[in-house]
C-alpha positions as CSV (number, residue, x, y, z in Angstrom):
1,X,9.8,-24.2,8.4
2,X,8.9,-24.8,4.7
3,X,6.6,-21.9,3.8
4,X,4.5,-21.5,0.7
5,X,3.3,-18.0,0.0
6,X,0.5,-17.1,-2.5
7,X,0.0,-13.7,-4.0
8,X,-1.4,-12.3,-7.2
9,X,1.8,-10.6,-8.2
10,X,5.5,-10.5,-7.2
11,X,7.6,-7.3,-7.0
12,X,9.0,-7.8,-10.5
13,X,5.4,-7.7,-12.0
14,X,4.6,-4.3,-13.5
15,X,1.3,-4.4,-11.6
16,X,3.0,-5.0,-8.2
17,X,2.5,-2.4,-5.5
18,X,2.3,-1.8,-1.8
19,X,0.9,-5.3,-1.1
20,X,3.8,-6.9,-2.8
21,X,6.3,-4.7,-1.0
22,X,4.7,-5.7,2.3
23,X,4.7,-9.5,1.7
24,X,8.1,-9.8,0.2
25,X,9.8,-7.6,2.8
26,X,8.5,-10.1,5.3
27,X,9.3,-13.2,3.2
28,X,12.9,-12.1,2.6
29,X,13.4,-11.8,6.4
30,X,11.8,-15.1,7.1
31,X,14.2,-16.7,4.6
32,X,17.1,-15.0,6.3
33,X,16.0,-16.4,9.7
34,X,16.4,-19.9,8.2
35,X,13.0,-20.7,6.8
36,X,12.6,-22.1,3.3
37,X,10.2,-19.8,1.3
38,X,8.4,-20.4,-2.0
39,X,6.2,-17.7,-3.6
40,X,3.6,-18.7,-6.1
41,X,2.2,-15.8,-8.2
42,X,1.0,-14.8,-11.7
43,X,3.3,-14.3,-14.7
44,X,3.7,-11.3,-16.9
45,X,5.2,-10.5,-20.3
46,X,8.8,-11.9,-20.8
47,X,9.0,-13.1,-17.2
48,X,10.9,-16.2,-16.1
49,X,8.5,-19.0,-15.1
50,X,10.7,-19.8,-12.2
51,X,13.7,-18.0,-10.5
52,X,15.2,-17.5,-7.1
53,X,15.5,-13.9,-5.8
54,X,17.3,-13.2,-2.5
55,X,16.8,-16.8,-1.4
56,X,13.0,-16.9,-2.3
57,X,12.0,-19.4,-4.9
58,X,9.4,-17.7,-7.2
59,X,7.1,-19.8,-9.3
60,X,5.0,-17.8,-11.9
61,X,2.1,-19.3,-13.8
62,X,-0.8,-17.8,-15.8
63,X,-1.3,-14.0,-16.0
64,X,-3.2,-11.3,-14.2
65,X,-6.5,-12.2,-16.1
66,X,-6.6,-15.9,-15.3
67,X,-4.4,-16.5,-12.3
68,X,-7.2,-17.2,-9.8
69,X,-8.7,-19.7,-12.2
70,X,-5.5,-21.7,-12.9
71,X,-4.1,-21.4,-9.3
72,X,-5.9,-24.3,-7.8
73,X,-4.5,-26.8,-10.3
74,X,-0.9,-25.7,-9.9
75,X,-1.2,-25.2,-6.1
76,X,-2.4,-28.8,-5.6
77,X,0.6,-30.0,-7.7
78,X,3.1,-27.9,-5.8
79,X,1.8,-29.0,-2.4
80,X,1.8,-32.6,-3.5
81,X,5.5,-32.4,-4.5
82,X,6.6,-30.5,-1.4
83,X,6.1,-30.9,2.3
84,X,5.1,-27.4,3.3
85,X,4.4,-26.6,6.9
86,X,2.3,-23.5,6.2
87,X,0.6,-21.5,3.5
88,X,0.6,-17.7,3.6
89,X,-2.3,-16.6,1.4
90,X,-2.3,-12.9,0.6
91,X,-5.8,-11.7,-0.3
92,X,-5.0,-8.6,-2.3
93,X,-7.6,-8.9,-4.9
94,X,-9.9,-11.8,-5.5
95,X,-9.6,-14.5,-2.8
96,X,-8.1,-17.9,-4.0
97,X,-10.4,-19.9,-1.6
98,X,-7.7,-22.4,-0.9
99,X,-9.6,-24.1,1.9
100,X,-11.7,-25.7,-0.8
101,X,-8.8,-27.7,-2.3
102,X,-5.8,-27.5,0.1
103,X,-5.4,-29.2,3.4
104,X,-2.6,-27.0,4.8
105,X,-2.4,-24.7,7.8
106,X,-3.1,-21.2,6.4
107,X,-2.4,-17.7,7.6
108,X,-4.7,-15.3,5.7
109,X,-2.9,-12.0,5.1
110,X,-5.3,-9.1,4.1
111,X,-3.8,-5.6,3.2
112,X,-7.4,-4.4,2.7
113,X,-10.6,-5.5,1.1
114,X,-12.2,-3.7,-1.8
115,X,-15.9,-4.0,-1.0
116,X,-17.8,-1.2,-2.9
117,X,-14.5,0.7,-3.5
118,X,-13.9,-1.4,-6.6
119,X,-16.7,0.4,-8.5
120,X,-14.7,3.6,-8.3
121,X,-11.8,2.0,-10.2
122,X,-13.2,-0.2,-13.0
123,X,-16.3,-0.8,-15.0
124,X,-19.5,-2.2,-13.4
125,X,-19.1,-5.7,-14.8
126,X,-15.6,-6.3,-13.6
127,X,-16.3,-4.5,-10.4
128,X,-19.3,-6.7,-9.7
129,X,-17.1,-9.8,-10.4
130,X,-14.6,-8.7,-7.8
131,X,-17.3,-7.5,-5.3
132,X,-19.1,-10.8,-5.5
133,X,-15.9,-12.8,-5.3
134,X,-15.1,-11.2,-1.9
135,X,-18.5,-11.9,-0.4
136,X,-18.1,-15.6,0.6
137,X,-14.7,-14.8,2.2
138,X,-15.9,-15.2,5.8
139,X,-17.8,-18.4,5.2
140,X,-14.8,-20.2,3.7
141,X,-11.9,-18.7,5.8
142,X,-13.6,-18.4,9.2
143,X,-11.6,-20.4,11.8
144,X,-8.3,-19.6,10.2
145,X,-6.0,-16.9,11.6
146,X,-5.9,-13.5,9.8
147,X,-3.0,-11.0,9.7
148,X,-3.7,-7.4,8.7
149,X,-1.7,-4.2,8.4
150,X,-4.0,-1.7,10.1
151,X,-6.7,-1.5,12.8
152,X,-9.1,-0.4,10.1
153,X,-8.8,-3.6,8.2
154,X,-9.2,-5.5,11.4
155,X,-12.4,-3.7,12.1
156,X,-13.6,-4.4,8.6
157,X,-13.1,-8.1,9.1
158,X,-14.8,-8.1,12.5
159,X,-17.8,-6.4,10.9
160,X,-17.9,-9.2,8.3
161,X,-17.9,-11.8,11.0
162,X,-14.3,-12.8,11.7
163,X,-13.7,-13.1,15.5
164,X,-11.4,-10.4,16.8
165,X,-9.2,-13.0,18.6
166,X,-8.4,-14.6,15.2
167,X,-6.9,-11.3,13.9
168,X,-3.3,-10.1,14.4
169,X,-2.3,-6.5,13.4
170,X,1.3,-5.9,12.3
171,X,2.0,-2.5,10.8
172,X,4.2,-2.2,7.8
173,X,7.8,-1.2,8.1
174,X,9.9,1.0,6.0
175,X,13.4,0.8,4.4
176,X,15.4,2.5,7.2
177,X,18.5,2.6,5.0
178,X,16.7,4.5,2.2
179,X,14.3,6.8,4.1
180,X,16.7,8.8,6.2
181,X,16.1,12.4,7.4
182,X,18.8,14.7,6.0
183,X,18.4,18.2,7.7
184,X,21.1,19.6,5.4
185,X,18.8,19.0,2.3
186,X,16.8,22.3,1.7
187,X,13.2,22.4,0.8
188,X,12.2,23.5,-2.7
189,X,12.3,27.3,-3.1
190,X,8.6,27.2,-4.1
191,X,6.0,25.9,-1.7
192,X,5.7,22.4,-3.0
193,X,3.0,19.7,-2.6
194,X,3.8,16.1,-3.5
195,X,1.8,13.1,-4.5
196,X,3.7,9.9,-4.9
197,X,2.2,6.6,-5.8
198,X,0.3,4.7,-8.5
199,X,-2.0,6.9,-10.7
200,X,-5.3,5.2,-10.3
201,X,-8.8,6.7,-10.2
202,X,-9.5,5.5,-6.6
203,X,-6.5,7.3,-5.4
204,X,-8.6,10.5,-5.9
205,X,-5.7,12.6,-7.2
206,X,-8.2,14.6,-9.1
207,X,-9.4,16.0,-5.8
208,X,-5.8,17.2,-5.0
209,X,-5.5,18.9,-8.4
210,X,-8.8,20.8,-7.8
211,X,-7.7,21.7,-4.3
212,X,-4.4,23.0,-5.7
213,X,-6.3,25.4,-7.9
214,X,-7.6,27.1,-4.7
215,X,-4.1,27.0,-3.2
216,X,-2.7,28.8,-6.2
217,X,-5.1,31.7,-5.6
218,X,-3.7,32.2,-2.1
219,X,-0.1,31.1,-2.8
220,X,0.6,32.0,-6.5
221,X,4.2,30.6,-6.4
222,X,3.2,27.2,-5.1
223,X,3.7,24.0,-7.2
224,X,2.4,20.5,-7.3
225,X,4.3,17.3,-8.2
226,X,2.3,14.1,-9.1
227,X,4.9,11.3,-9.3
228,X,4.1,7.9,-10.6
229,X,2.5,6.0,-13.5
230,X,-0.9,4.5,-14.0
231,X,-3.9,4.3,-16.2
232,X,-5.5,7.5,-14.9
233,X,-2.5,9.7,-15.8
234,X,-3.8,11.2,-19.0
235,X,-7.1,12.2,-17.4
236,X,-5.2,14.0,-14.7
237,X,-3.1,15.8,-17.2
238,X,-6.2,16.9,-19.0
239,X,-7.8,18.1,-15.8
240,X,-4.7,20.2,-14.9
241,X,-4.7,21.7,-18.4
242,X,-8.5,22.4,-18.2
243,X,-8.0,24.2,-14.9
244,X,-5.2,26.3,-16.2
245,X,-2.5,24.5,-14.1
246,X,-0.5,22.9,-16.9
247,X,2.6,25.0,-16.0
248,X,2.3,24.4,-12.3
249,X,1.7,20.7,-12.1
250,X,4.6,18.4,-12.9
251,X,4.0,14.8,-14.0
252,X,7.5,13.2,-14.0
253,X,6.1,9.6,-14.3
254,X,8.1,6.8,-12.7
255,X,11.2,7.9,-10.8
256,X,14.1,6.0,-9.2
257,X,14.1,5.3,-5.5
258,X,16.8,8.0,-5.0
259,X,14.7,10.6,-6.9
260,X,11.6,9.6,-4.9
261,X,13.4,10.2,-1.6
262,X,14.9,13.5,-2.7
263,X,11.5,14.8,-3.7
264,X,10.0,13.6,-0.4
265,X,12.8,15.5,1.5
266,X,12.4,18.7,-0.5
267,X,8.6,18.9,-0.6
268,X,6.8,20.9,2.1
269,X,3.9,18.5,2.4
270,X,2.9,15.1,0.9
271,X,-0.7,14.3,0.1
272,X,-2.5,10.9,-0.1
273,X,-6.2,11.6,-0.9
274,X,-7.3,8.0,-1.7
275,X,-10.8,6.6,-1.1
276,X,-9.4,3.6,0.8
277,X,-6.0,2.1,1.6
278,X,-4.7,-0.8,3.6
279,X,-2.3,1.4,5.5
280,X,-0.7,4.3,3.6
281,X,3.0,3.3,3.4
282,X,4.0,6.5,1.7
283,X,2.7,8.5,4.6
284,X,5.2,6.8,6.9
285,X,8.0,7.1,4.3
286,X,7.4,10.8,3.9
287,X,7.3,11.3,7.7
288,X,10.6,9.4,8.0
289,X,12.4,12.0,6.0
290,X,10.8,14.8,8.0
291,X,7.9,15.7,5.7
292,X,4.4,16.2,7.1
293,X,1.4,14.6,5.3
294,X,-2.2,15.3,4.6
295,X,-4.4,12.3,3.9
296,X,-8.1,11.5,3.5
297,X,-9.8,10.4,6.8
298,X,-10.6,6.9,5.5
299,X,-9.8,3.3,6.5
300,X,-6.1,2.6,6.5
301,X,-4.9,6.2,6.0
302,X,-6.4,7.4,9.3
303,X,-4.3,4.7,11.0
304,X,-1.0,5.9,9.4
305,X,-1.5,9.7,10.2
306,X,-1.6,11.2,13.7
307,X,-3.9,14.2,13.0
308,X,-2.3,17.4,14.1
309,X,1.0,15.7,15.0
310,X,2.4,14.3,11.8
311,X,0.1,16.1,9.4
312,X,-3.6,16.4,8.9
313,X,-6.6,14.3,7.9
314,X,-9.4,15.7,5.8
315,X,-12.9,14.5,4.8
316,X,-12.5,12.5,1.6
317,X,-13.7,14.4,-1.4
318,X,-13.9,17.7,0.5
319,X,-11.9,19.9,-1.8
320,X,-12.2,23.1,0.3
321,X,-11.1,21.3,3.5
322,X,-8.1,19.8,1.7
323,X,-7.1,23.2,0.3
324,X,-7.4,24.8,3.7
325,X,-5.1,22.2,5.3
326,X,-2.6,22.7,2.5
327,X,-2.6,26.5,2.8
328,X,-2.2,26.2,6.6
329,X,0.9,24.1,6.3
330,X,2.5,26.0,3.4
331,X,2.0,29.4,5.1
332,X,2.8,28.6,8.8
333,X,6.5,28.0,9.4
334,X,6.1,27.2,13.1
335,X,3.4,24.6,12.2
336,X,5.7,23.1,9.6
337,X,8.5,22.7,12.1
338,X,6.1,21.2,14.7
339,X,4.7,18.7,12.2
340,X,8.2,17.8,10.9
341,X,9.3,16.9,14.5
342,X,6.1,14.9,15.1
343,X,6.6,13.1,11.7
344,X,10.1,12.0,12.6
345,X,9.1,10.8,16.0
346,X,6.1,8.8,14.6
347,X,8.0,7.2,11.7
348,X,10.8,6.0,14.1
349,X,8.3,3.3,15.3
350,X,8.2,1.4,12.0
351,X,10.8,-0.9,10.5
352,X,10.6,-4.2,8.6
353,X,12.9,-6.1,11.0
354,X,10.5,-5.5,13.9
355,X,7.5,-6.3,11.7
356,X,9.1,-9.6,10.4
357,X,9.9,-10.8,14.0
358,X,6.3,-10.2,15.0
359,X,5.1,-12.0,11.8
360,X,7.4,-15.0,12.6
361,X,5.9,-15.3,16.0
362,X,2.4,-15.5,14.5
363,X,3.3,-18.3,12.1
364,X,5.4,-20.2,14.7
365,X,2.4,-20.2,17.1
366,X,0.3,-21.7,14.3
367,X,2.7,-24.5,13.5
368,X,3.2,-25.3,17.2
369,X,-0.5,-25.9,17.8
C-alpha cells in the first residue's frame, strides 16, 4: 500500500514526544513490511523540508504555530500528485479535519484528547482555541475507523458519540532491545524516586515534589530525580528550593537513552503523576527493567498500571496518598520484590512488532472493504 501519515510533529522536532514515538514506531515497521510510507508534518528551526529516514519520506511545511492552517493546501497538492491508498491522521493536538477537503480512506489515530485538561497547561485564550477546535471532531469524523492506545481513550470517544465498533485499541510497545532487565545492576544506595519525561505543568510533577517533602521526614536519606526538559522546569526548581529540598532533588535535564535506562534500573520506584495521558509509556518502560511505578489514577495511566501488582495508583492531586504509597514501597523490601516481579511479567506483554502487526491488520481491512 501507499500510505500517507499526518501528524503535527516528527521525532526530529524538539516538540516531539510520546505520540511521535508511537506513530513512527508503527510507520517504520509498515515500511519494513513492504508498504510505501510518507509522513507530512510541521517544520522546525534548521530542519530539512524533505528527507527520508529509515525508508519513510518526511515532508515538513510550516511550523508549530501555523501548521493546521497551511496543512489543507499542501495535503491537497500531495494527494493530487500521489496515488495514496490510505491516510493515517494522528490527532495529537488540534484535528486537521481532513474529511472536509480530502477524499481518501482515513484511519483516525488518537493518543488522547485534551478536553478541559488543556487549561491546566496554557493560558485561557490558547486553551479555549484548542478546546473549541476539538469539539466538532465527532461530527466530522464519525463513520471513519478510529485507533487508540488505551481503553480510557476508547471510552472517551464513545462518550463523545463514536460507536464502539468503530474503535480499535492497540497498546503501545517498547524497545525490547533497549529496555532490558539487568539483575546484576544494583539499586542506588539511597532510596530513590524517579520522574522521567517532559517537564510540563499538566504532568503535575509539583505534586511529586510536595509528596517528597513528606517522604523525607520519614526517610531522611531518600532522594528524588526529575529527568527531562520543558517549560515548567524553572518553577519546579524554585518549588524544590522553597521547600528546602534543593540538595535532595536532582534536575539533570535531558539525558541519553542509555542514561535514562540506567536511572530506571537503579531507581527504587518511578512516578508519573500526570493529570491525563494517552497511555503512560514510561510506566511500561520502567516495569520492563524491573522497577515498580506509582501513577495517578487518571485516564491512560490507569490502563498502564496494574494496581498492587506492578505498582500503585493514587488519586490525582492527593499529596498525602502519594507520599504514603512512596513510603510503603521504599520501606518494604518484600513488597519491592513482589512489585518488581509483577512489573516484569506485565511489561513482557508489550512490543512494537506485535503492535505493528495488529495495526497493519486494521489498515488492510480498511483497504479491502
